[in-house]
C-alpha positions in Angstrom: 84.9 80.3 54.3 87.5 82.2 52.4 90.3 84.7 53.2 93.7 85.8 52.0 96.6 86.8 54.3 100.3 87.5 54.1 102.4 84.4 54.6 104.3 85.8 57.6 101.2 87.0 59.4 99.4 83.7 59.0 102.5 81.6 60.0 103.0 83.8 63.1 99.4 83.2 64.1 99.6 79.4 63.6 102.9 79.1 65.5 101.5 81.1 68.4 98.8 78.5 69.1 100.1 75.2 67.8 102.7 74.7 70.6 99.9 73.8 73.0 98.9 70.8 70.9 100.0 67.4 72.3 102.0 65.6 69.7 100.7 62.3 71.2 97.1 63.3 71.1 94.8 60.3 70.9 91.8 62.1 69.5 92.4 63.5 66.0 90.5 66.7 66.7 93.1 67.6 69.4 95.8 67.8 66.7 93.8 70.4 64.8 93.6 74.2 64.9 90.2 75.8 64.7 90.2 78.7 62.2 87.2 81.0 62.5 86.7 83.7 59.9 84.7 86.4 61.7 83.4 89.6 60.2 86.6 91.6 60.7 89.3 89.1 61.7 90.6 85.6 61.9 90.5 83.7 65.2 92.9 80.7 65.7 92.4 78.3 68.6 94.3 75.3 69.7 93.8 73.2 72.9 94.9 69.9 74.6 91.7 70.0 76.8 93.7 71.4 79.7 95.3 74.5 78.2 94.0 76.5 75.3 95.4 79.4 73.3 93.3 81.8 71.2 94.9 84.4 68.9 93.4 87.0 66.7 94.8 88.0 63.3 93.9 91.3 61.7 92.7 89.8 58.4 89.3 90.6 57.0 87.8 87.5 55.3 85.9 87.4 52.1 83.5 84.8 53.3 82.9 84.1 57.0 82.9 80.5 58.4 84.9 78.1 60.5 86.9 74.8 60.0 89.5 72.8 61.9 92.7 72.1 60.2 95.5 69.6 61.0 98.0 71.9 62.7 101.3 70.2 61.8 100.4 69.9 58.1 99.1 73.4 57.8 102.2 74.8 59.5 104.5 72.8 57.3 102.7 74.0 54.1 102.7 77.7 55.1 106.3 77.6 56.2 107.5 76.3 52.8 105.7 79.0 50.8 107.8 81.9 49.5 108.3 84.8 51.8 106.4 88.0 51.0 103.6 86.2 49.2 99.9 86.2 49.9 98.2 83.0 50.9 94.6 82.2 49.9 92.6 79.7 51.9 89.1 78.5 51.2 86.8 75.7 52.3 84.7 73.7 49.9 82.2 70.9 50.5 83.1 67.9 52.7 85.5 70.0 54.8 88.1 70.1 52.0 90.5 73.0 52.5 92.2 74.6 49.5 95.4 76.5 50.0 96.9 78.6 47.1 100.0 80.7 46.9 101.6 81.7 43.6 102.1 78.6 41.5 101.5 76.2 44.4 98.2 74.7 45.5 97.2 72.2 48.2 94.1 70.3 49.4 93.9 69.0 52.9 91.1 67.4 54.9 89.7 69.3 57.8 87.1 68.5 60.5 83.9 70.4 61.2 83.9 73.1 63.8 81.3 71.3 65.9 83.8 68.5 66.8 86.3 71.0 68.3 86.4 71.5 72.1 86.5 75.3 72.6 88.0 76.8 75.7 85.4 78.3 78.0 84.3 81.9 77.9 84.8 84.1 81.0 81.8 86.1 82.0 83.3 87.6 85.1 84.8 91.0 84.3 86.8 91.3 87.6 90.4 91.0 86.6 94.0 91.9 87.6 96.1 94.0 85.2 99.9 93.3 85.2 102.8 94.5 83.2 103.7 91.7 80.7 107.5 92.0 81.3 107.0 91.9 85.1 104.9 88.8 85.0 107.4 87.2 82.7 110.2 87.9 85.1 108.1 86.5 88.0 107.5 83.3 86.0 111.1 82.8 85.1 112.3 83.2 88.6 110.0 80.6 89.9 109.1 78.1 87.1 112.5 76.2 87.3 111.6 75.2 90.9 108.4 73.4 89.9 108.2 69.6 90.4 107.5 66.7 88.2 105.8 64.5 90.8 103.5 61.7 89.7 102.0 61.5 93.2 102.0 65.1 94.5 100.5 66.8 91.5 100.2 70.1 93.4 103.9 70.5 93.0 103.7 70.4 89.2 102.9 74.1 88.9 103.2 77.6 90.3 101.0 78.7 93.2 99.5 82.1 92.6 98.4 84.0 95.8 96.2 87.1 95.4 96.1 89.3 98.5 95.0 92.9 99.0 98.7 93.8 99.2 99.7 92.2 96.0 100.5 89.0 94.0 102.8 86.2 95.2 104.1 83.3 93.1 105.6 80.2 94.8 107.1 77.0 93.3 108.8 74.0 94.9 109.7 70.5 94.1 110.5 69.6 97.7 114.3 70.2 97.3 114.2 73.9 96.3 111.7 76.7 96.7 111.3 80.0 94.8 109.0 82.8 95.9 108.5 86.2 94.4 106.1 89.1 95.1 104.7 92.0 93.3 103.3 94.7 95.6 100.1 96.3 94.3 96.7 97.2 95.6 94.1 94.5 94.9 90.4 94.6 95.9 89.5 92.1 98.6 87.0 90.5 96.3 89.8 89.1 94.2 91.6 87.5 97.2 92.4 83.9 96.7 94.9 81.4 95.4 95.3 78.8 92.6 97.9 76.5 91.1 98.8 77.0 87.4 100.1 73.8 85.7 103.7 73.8 84.4 102.6 73.5 80.8 100.4 76.6 81.1 103.3 78.4 82.8 105.6 77.6 79.8 103.0 78.7 77.3 102.2 81.9 79.2 105.9 82.8 79.4 106.1 82.3 75.6 103.2 84.6 74.7 104.3 87.4 77.1 106.4 90.0 75.4 109.2 91.9 77.1 107.6 95.2 76.6 105.5 97.8 78.4 102.2 96.2 77.4 99.8 94.8 79.9 98.1 91.4 80.5 94.8 90.8 82.2 94.3 87.9 84.5 90.8 86.6 85.1 90.2 83.8 87.6 87.2 81.5 87.6 86.3 78.3 89.4 88.9 75.7 88.4 90.1 77.9 85.5 92.1 81.0 84.7 92.6 83.2 81.6 95.5 85.5 80.7 94.6 88.1 78.0 97.4 90.0 76.3 95.0 91.6 73.8 95.8 89.7 70.6 96.3 86.4 72.4 94.5 84.7 75.2 95.6 81.6 77.3 93.0 79.6 79.2 94.0 76.9 81.6 92.5 74.4 84.0 93.9 74.6 87.5 95.6 71.9 89.5 93.3 70.9 92.3 94.6 70.2 95.8 96.3 71.9 98.7 99.8 73.4 98.1 102.2 72.6 101.0 102.9 75.1 103.7 105.9 76.7 102.0 106.4 79.5 104.6 107.7 77.1 107.3 110.7 76.1 105.1 111.9 79.7 104.6 114.5 80.3 107.3 115.0 83.6 109.1 117.5 85.9 107.5 121.1 85.0 108.5 123.4 87.5 110.0 126.4 86.5 108.0 126.2 86.4 104.2 128.6 85.5 101.5 128.5 88.3 98.9 129.9 87.1 95.5 129.7 87.9 91.8 126.8 86.1 90.2 128.6 85.5 86.9 131.8 84.2 88.6 129.8 81.8 90.8 127.7 80.6 87.8 130.9 80.0 85.8 132.6 78.3 88.7 129.7 75.9 89.4 129.4 74.9 85.8 133.1 74.0 85.7 133.1 72.0 88.8 129.9 70.3 87.8 131.7 68.7 84.9 132.9 66.1 87.5 129.4 65.2 88.8 127.6 62.0 87.8 124.0 60.7 88.3 125.2 58.8 91.3 127.1 61.7 92.8 125.1 64.9 91.9 126.6 67.5 94.2 129.4 70.0 94.4 131.2 71.1 97.6 131.1 74.7 98.7 133.7 75.8 101.3 133.3 79.3 102.7 136.2 81.0 104.5 137.2 84.6 105.1 136.7 86.6 101.9 136.7 83.5 99.6 134.6 80.6 98.4 136.0 77.4 97.1 134.0 75.1 94.9 135.2 71.5 94.4 134.2 68.1 93.3 136.2 64.8 93.3 135.4 61.5 91.7 137.6 58.4 92.1 136.9 57.5 88.4 137.2 60.9 86.8 139.4 63.0 88.9 138.8 66.3 90.6 138.0 70.0 90.0 138.6 73.1 92.2 137.6 76.7 91.7 138.5 79.5 94.1 136.4 82.7 94.0 136.8 86.1 95.7 133.9 86.8 98.1 133.0 89.1 100.9 132.5 87.0 104.0 133.5 87.4 107.7 131.7 84.5 109.2 132.8 81.1 110.4 134.4 78.5 108.1 132.0 75.9 106.8 131.5 73.2 104.1 128.2 72.3 102.5 127.1 70.3 99.4 124.6 71.3 96.8 123.1 69.9 93.6 124.7 72.2 91.0 121.6 72.2 88.8 119.6 74.0 91.5 122.2 76.7 91.8 122.7 77.1 88.1 119.0 77.4 87.5 118.8 80.2 90.1 121.8 82.1 88.8 120.5 82.0 85.2 117.1 83.3 86.2 118.3 86.5 87.9 120.3 89.4 86.6 121.9 90.9 89.7 125.7 91.6 89.4 126.2 90.2 93.0 124.2 87.9 95.2 124.2 87.4 99.0 124.2 83.7 99.8 123.1 82.7 103.3 124.8 79.6 104.6 124.5 78.4 108.2 125.9 74.9 108.4 125.9 71.6 106.4 122.5 70.6 107.6 120.7 73.9 106.8 119.4 75.1 103.5 121.1 77.8 101.5 119.1 81.0 100.9 119.3 83.8 98.4 117.2 86.9 98.9 116.7 89.9 96.5 115.5 93.0 98.2 112.1 92.2 99.9 110.6 90.6 96.8 112.4 87.3 96.1 113.5 84.3 98.2 115.2 81.2 96.9 115.8 78.2 99.3 117.8 75.2 98.3 118.3 72.1 100.4 121.9 70.8 101.0 123.5 67.6 99.9 126.0 66.0 102.2 129.5 66.5 100.7 131.9 63.5 100.7 
């Protein structure tokens, strides 16, 4: 195998796949990138057995072939080479990889292609096409609500629901829940649901560009693939039954508190300075046309922020974990939000049009 490529092009390809590699991988082959020099391009693949990323680089090799290379060392070498230079990589006998660029040369040991566990190929051609930017938005508005539960593994990912009327994403950790929908026409043959693991969600978010491009989603038994064209992500799915999320979404409240998103975000972050691991909540008081955020701690002191709001309902007090509110407010871009609060025992709800719902459970204020 032999090829030459601009440093920046090669480094970009390496970085697009190596993030999936587990730094604590027990098997040496799982710390490697598979480089395959095909007739007209280079294909780079990395995997941790559960999630795999494949990216294609438009480089025509001089000699075709394949080898696996230690990802961290290869990335370090290419990163330190001069910008704007061309890198030459060739493989000799005994899996020795030669890297040359200008007055620098390196030799590193690789492993044969046969030892690498390649992600599966998808033969089914039935797929869903989505706008990359829209899917990215859907992921960002739900991924922060995923769980990290060692017992209930089904909470450690996003539930994808495919219906003839569109695509729905749901995430919950048991204390908050986020749901978003994309209305579109889907054939009944694609109807179904699956849970995408959090790691795959993060990698998918990373490879999706904020542009008008498209991504194809192909679902198979126990696996799914997202194809952006140059880069593909393949992931195993979480097995198990996702909880009945619909029963925890309250009916829409009559009275809502309309408030500036940025002002609420800034206020919560200020008051949260007085929280502690043993007292992780802020108090929210709603009164006519105002909201008061507060937190007191006998060892630190107290904080209070008063905000202008549109509200005509009854006065009430309720406590929330500030992290759950901050995560929501950072994930959306609306200038104002309508917060639904009923009483101290009921969850708070934020809805955006008819496509997004966020539910957060209360914490009892002191």
